Wavefront OBJ file of the C-alpha trace (Angstrom):
o trace
v -14.120 -14.228 -20.799
v -15.449 -12.229 -17.858
v -14.115 -9.133 -16.121
v -14.011 -9.767 -12.383
v -12.781 -7.867 -9.389
v -10.080 -9.565 -7.364
v -12.602 -10.203 -4.565
v -15.012 -11.801 -7.058
v -12.149 -13.948 -8.326
v -11.647 -15.304 -4.798
v -15.248 -16.550 -4.702
v -14.912 -17.872 -8.261
v -11.759 -19.788 -7.305
v -13.306 -21.382 -4.225
v -16.489 -22.238 -6.133
v -14.557 -23.903 -8.949
v -12.692 -26.205 -6.587
v -15.663 -27.006 -4.329
v -17.778 -27.942 -7.347
v -14.997 -30.118 -8.736
v -14.186 -32.006 -5.539
v -16.690 -32.760 -2.796
v -13.888 -33.321 -0.270
v -13.088 -29.594 -0.396
v -14.613 -27.627 2.490
v -14.179 -24.058 3.638
v -13.949 -22.660 7.165
v -13.153 -19.348 8.802
v -14.511 -16.302 10.626
v -17.616 -14.696 9.064
v -17.146 -16.466 5.734
v -20.635 -17.948 5.527
v -23.684 -15.761 6.202
v -21.669 -12.520 6.231
v -19.856 -13.313 2.980
v -16.455 -12.485 4.430
v -15.201 -9.288 6.031
v -13.800 -8.248 2.619
v -16.874 -9.646 0.788
v -14.770 -12.278 -0.943
v -17.008 -15.258 -0.107
v -20.516 -14.018 -0.877
v -22.907 -16.698 -2.126
v -20.831 -19.683 -1.058
v -23.055 -20.621 1.869
v -26.170 -20.631 -0.319
v -24.411 -22.683 -2.952
v -22.716 -25.335 -0.806
v -24.557 -25.292 2.522
v -23.385 -25.078 6.143
v -21.684 -28.492 6.158
v -19.076 -27.347 3.628
v -18.970 -23.588 4.339
v -18.515 -23.219 8.077
v -18.312 -20.151 10.243
v -15.892 -20.577 13.135
v -15.250 -18.836 16.439
v -12.830 -15.906 16.458
v -9.905 -18.242 17.059
v -7.094 -18.699 14.576
v -5.889 -21.724 16.535
v -9.300 -23.357 16.216
v -9.502 -22.630 12.483
v -6.075 -24.021 11.675
v -6.381 -26.934 14.105
v -9.691 -27.977 12.551
v -8.244 -27.672 9.044
v -5.249 -29.804 10.009
v -7.480 -32.514 11.489
v -9.749 -32.490 8.430
v -6.772 -32.861 6.081
v -5.356 -35.749 8.126
v -8.681 -37.534 7.650
v -8.928 -37.321 3.884
v -10.525 -33.925 3.263
v -9.070 -30.919 1.442
v -9.845 -27.961 3.690
v -9.571 -24.304 2.768
v -9.011 -22.203 5.879
v -9.289 -18.429 5.944
v -7.310 -16.281 8.354
v -8.989 -12.894 8.123
v -5.738 -10.928 8.504
v -2.291 -12.386 7.857
v -0.945 -10.578 10.948
v -2.689 -13.187 13.086
v -0.675 -16.075 11.768
v 1.332 -15.158 14.863
v -1.517 -16.508 17.005
v -1.476 -19.970 15.382
v 2.139 -20.081 14.202
v 2.986 -23.246 16.142
v 0.280 -25.181 14.299
v 1.390 -23.847 10.930
v 5.172 -23.922 11.335
v 5.684 -26.904 13.648
v 2.763 -29.168 12.829
v 1.271 -28.641 9.363
v 4.582 -27.838 7.665
v 6.340 -30.883 9.117
v 3.723 -33.649 9.371
v 4.394 -35.219 5.974
v 8.149 -35.211 6.564
v 7.965 -36.558 10.104
v 5.598 -39.390 9.120
v 7.700 -40.380 6.099
v 4.802 -39.511 3.805
v 2.198 -41.512 5.673
v 0.242 -38.364 6.541
v -0.393 -35.803 3.807
v -1.801 -32.397 4.661
v -3.402 -30.844 1.556
v -4.419 -27.694 3.416
v -4.881 -24.307 1.769
v -4.700 -21.286 4.044
v -5.818 -18.054 2.399
v -5.301 -14.701 4.044
v -5.554 -10.939 3.446
v -2.131 -9.334 3.594
v -0.373 -5.995 3.422
v -1.091 -2.286 3.739
v -2.598 0.506 1.736
v -6.018 0.495 3.420
v -5.233 2.389 6.663
v -5.715 -0.500 9.086
v -2.679 0.306 11.231
v 0.322 -1.617 12.429
v -1.483 -4.756 13.660
v -3.635 -5.298 10.559
v -1.413 -4.137 7.682
v 1.741 -6.222 7.805
v 3.201 -8.031 4.824
v 4.199 -11.361 6.322
v 4.822 -13.615 3.340
v 8.485 -13.894 4.303
v 7.433 -15.448 7.636
v 5.894 -18.280 5.638
v 8.660 -18.455 3.051
v 11.180 -19.202 5.814
v 9.479 -22.435 6.944
v 10.436 -25.668 5.118
v 7.345 -27.626 4.148
v 5.122 -24.687 3.234
v 4.390 -23.468 -0.273
v 3.562 -19.777 -0.707
v 1.870 -17.971 -3.608
v 0.806 -14.344 -4.015
v -1.602 -13.721 -6.923
v -1.576 -10.167 -8.299
v -4.503 -10.416 -10.763
v -7.986 -11.968 -10.740
v -6.885 -14.557 -13.307
v -3.872 -15.541 -11.201
v -6.109 -15.683 -8.143
v -8.293 -18.345 -9.755
v -5.506 -20.314 -11.421
v -2.996 -20.336 -8.565
v -5.729 -21.083 -6.046
v -6.805 -24.122 -8.061
v -3.210 -25.338 -8.170
v -2.951 -24.820 -4.415
v -6.094 -26.827 -3.623
v -4.949 -29.707 -5.828
v -1.429 -29.799 -4.371
v -0.634 -32.566 -1.856
v 1.257 -30.172 0.441
v 0.126 -27.213 2.549
v -0.085 -24.013 0.509
v -0.590 -20.479 1.775
v -2.390 -18.161 -0.653
v -1.551 -14.569 0.206
v -4.077 -11.998 -1.030
v -2.973 -8.323 -1.035
v -6.021 -6.639 0.457
v -5.399 -3.418 -1.462
v -6.096 -5.374 -4.687
v -9.583 -6.619 -3.783
v -11.336 -3.859 -5.757
v -9.080 -4.107 -8.829
v -10.386 -5.729 -12.001
v -9.093 -8.127 -14.625
v -10.243 -10.657 -17.189
v -10.702 -14.312 -16.266
v -11.406 -16.954 -18.949
v -14.639 -18.913 -18.869
v -14.526 -22.519 -17.729
v -11.943 -24.177 -15.528
v -8.804 -22.156 -14.840
v -5.788 -23.991 -13.417
v -2.252 -22.617 -13.171
v 1.031 -24.024 -11.818
v 2.855 -23.251 -8.618
v 6.457 -22.116 -8.914
v 6.136 -20.192 -12.191
v 6.854 -16.469 -12.487
v 5.442 -14.463 -15.387
v 6.895 -11.688 -17.498
v 4.239 -8.986 -17.504
v 6.297 -6.521 -19.538
v 9.257 -7.164 -21.845
v 12.368 -5.007 -21.608
v 16.079 -4.904 -22.335
v 17.762 -2.540 -19.873
v 16.724 -3.622 -16.362
v 14.762 -6.413 -14.684
v 12.225 -5.381 -12.045
v 10.987 -8.273 -9.879
v 7.789 -7.527 -7.964
v 5.132 -9.400 -6.029
v 1.450 -8.896 -5.299
v 0.377 -5.265 -5.061
v 3.891 -4.152 -6.003
v 3.476 -5.501 -9.545
v 1.248 -2.523 -10.328
v 3.827 -0.122 -8.924
v 6.571 -1.793 -10.949
v 4.513 -1.635 -14.145
v 3.664 2.036 -13.582
v 7.360 2.726 -13.037
v 8.243 0.865 -16.234
v 5.800 3.055 -18.174
v 7.481 6.191 -16.843
v 10.954 4.810 -17.480
v 9.984 4.141 -21.088
v 9.401 7.884 -21.510
v 13.014 8.352 -20.416
v 14.276 5.800 -22.926
v 14.804 3.024 -20.349
v 13.355 -0.356 -21.285
v 12.334 -2.196 -18.114
v 11.302 -5.847 -17.953
v 8.779 -6.539 -15.173
v 8.642 -10.010 -13.619
v 5.684 -10.976 -11.429
v 7.294 -13.461 -9.036
v 3.852 -14.901 -8.065
v 5.277 -17.902 -6.204
v 7.796 -17.565 -3.367
v 7.928 -21.302 -2.651
v 8.693 -22.838 -5.092
v 10.626 -19.853 -6.474
v 11.082 -19.573 -10.234
v 14.797 -18.795 -10.277
v 15.116 -19.767 -13.934
v 12.801 -17.016 -15.231
v 14.413 -14.359 -13.040
v 17.968 -15.391 -13.954
v 17.134 -15.514 -17.666
v 15.785 -11.973 -17.501
v 18.857 -10.714 -15.639
v 21.007 -12.442 -18.249
v 19.276 -10.329 -20.878
v 19.181 -6.966 -19.072
v 22.259 -7.075 -16.826
v 20.489 -5.223 -14.005
v 18.101 -6.248 -11.210
v 15.738 -4.260 -8.992
v 13.417 -6.030 -6.530
v 10.252 -4.373 -5.240
v 8.592 -5.705 -2.090
v 6.124 -4.479 0.498
v 7.916 -6.393 3.262
v 10.072 -4.572 5.795
v 13.607 -4.456 4.436
v 15.313 -6.801 6.904
v 15.269 -10.398 5.575
v 12.716 -9.670 2.845
v 12.132 -12.031 -0.086
v 14.014 -9.615 -2.323
v 17.145 -10.286 -0.278
v 16.828 -13.985 -1.093
v 16.339 -13.260 -4.801
v 19.344 -10.930 -4.747
v 21.440 -13.594 -3.023
v 20.489 -16.266 -5.554
v 21.184 -13.998 -8.523
v 24.536 -13.001 -7.019
v 25.391 -16.686 -6.586
v 24.127 -18.024 -9.896
v 24.188 -15.111 -12.342
v 26.888 -12.807 -10.970
v 28.752 -12.433 -14.255
v 25.537 -11.409 -16.028
v 25.240 -8.357 -13.785
v 26.482 -4.995 -15.079
v 25.745 -3.113 -11.857
v 24.608 -3.492 -8.254
v 21.351 -5.188 -7.309
v 18.940 -2.637 -5.822
v 16.127 -3.471 -3.386
v 13.091 -1.209 -2.997
v 11.269 -2.057 0.244
v 9.195 -0.785 3.124
v 11.421 0.525 5.939
v 11.964 -1.761 8.917
v 9.222 -0.260 11.058
v 5.598 -0.907 12.047
v 3.324 0.392 9.295
v 1.644 3.702 10.221
v -2.133 4.161 10.068
v -1.959 7.790 8.915
v -2.520 7.903 5.174
v 0.417 10.176 4.327
v 2.835 8.143 6.439
v 1.584 4.783 5.161
v 1.920 5.947 1.553
v 5.448 7.169 2.281
v 6.437 3.806 3.777
v 5.102 1.454 1.101
v 7.080 1.382 -2.188
v 5.609 3.629 -4.875
v 6.234 3.979 -8.599
v 8.397 7.012 -7.786
v 10.622 4.928 -5.509
v 10.856 2.153 -8.099
v 11.980 4.668 -10.745
v 14.563 5.989 -8.295
v 15.746 2.434 -7.638
v 16.181 1.770 -11.329
v 18.188 4.976 -11.698
v 20.498 3.807 -8.902
v 20.890 0.388 -10.531
v 21.792 1.908 -13.886
v 23.983 4.727 -12.552
l 1 2 3 4 5 6 7 8 9 10 11 12 13 14 15 16 17 18 19 20 21 22 23 24 25 26 27 28 29 30 31 32 33 34 35 36 37 38 39 40 41 42 43 44 45 46 47 48 49 50 51 52 53 54 55 56 57 58 59 60 61 62 63 64 65 66 67 68 69 70 71 72 73 74 75 76 77 78 79 80 81 82 83 84 85 86 87 88 89 90 91 92 93 94 95 96 97 98 99 100 101 102 103 104 105 106 107 108 109 110 111 112 113 114 115 116 117 118 119 120 121 122 123 124 125 126 127 128 129 130 131 132 133 134 135 136 137 138 139 140 141 142 143 144 145 146 147 148 149 150 151 152 153 154 155 156 157 158 159 160 161 162 163 164 165 166 167 168 169 170 171 172 173 174 175 176 177 178 179 180 181 182 183 184 185 186 187 188 189 190 191 192 193 194 195 196 197 198 199 200 201 202 203 204 205 206 207 208 209 210 211 212 213 214 215 216 217 218 219 220 221 222 223 224 225 226 227 228 229 230 231 232 233 234 235 236 237 238 239 240 241 242 243 244 245 246 247 248 249 250 251 252 253 254 255 256 257 258 259 260 261 262 263 264 265 266 267 268 269 270 271 272 273 274 275 276 277 278 279 280 281 282 283 284 285 286 287 288 289 290 291 292 293 294 295 296 297 298 299 300 301 302 303 304 305 306 307 308 309 310 311 312 313 314 315 316 317 318 319 320 321 322 323 324
């Protein structure tokens, strides 16, 4: 068992899969000699060489286009988009080509592409480099989407993504890169589509994702001092979505609060709330409450950014509203 930072877990995850399968290659901006702009890929060039770890031009369209072509020809490419905001630049390739190729060819063309990207706020990068865009991806049929919140999940979910026959987007909350956690020795492989219960509770279910899992857990600790027992679910996988785990928790607690960094309009929490209302309505003892970022561009100023992104204080307030 080793304690790794989240950024070290990224390199560990890529290394594990490149050592296991020689058809896995890695491409993106500044990932090779520079070790990645967030220092998540240090050492990979020395270990695997320039044929398998390739620096690209500053062109998201080129990166994704090359990854798509490689996958169509029998390789398993990992493509890095430095900031998730710039999916907008190559969205046609992702949403109209990669997501639909297997369907439109009746399974004749598989695209086992993994796209990993740094996502979200908390590091003062401003409106164009701080967006949480996982709901963009979630809305496109044909894409799978995972958001690891711990170093161990980063390694295990990434391995599952690389081995999956379909395109998978691995969303990495950039504010978590310096956080630490234990990762077992040896091969670590998880499953897509499985949420985890990170804290047991009886009074309210809090569903969170990525960086918001820490806020939800901190809120649960404070609620415990008030005599409120909160169960915290790390959603982990948006597509496939583990409805069964979420519904079972709501069946036990009778209350649901979702916590997401996305802007409020059309966030993933709205989809979870809709499903629970459809499938577990009579288990609910009160209204579903969503804690979100307001529907606005994220500010660069530290005080304003902190006010916009959900905090433990806002999660506690949300739970109070749900239980009122």
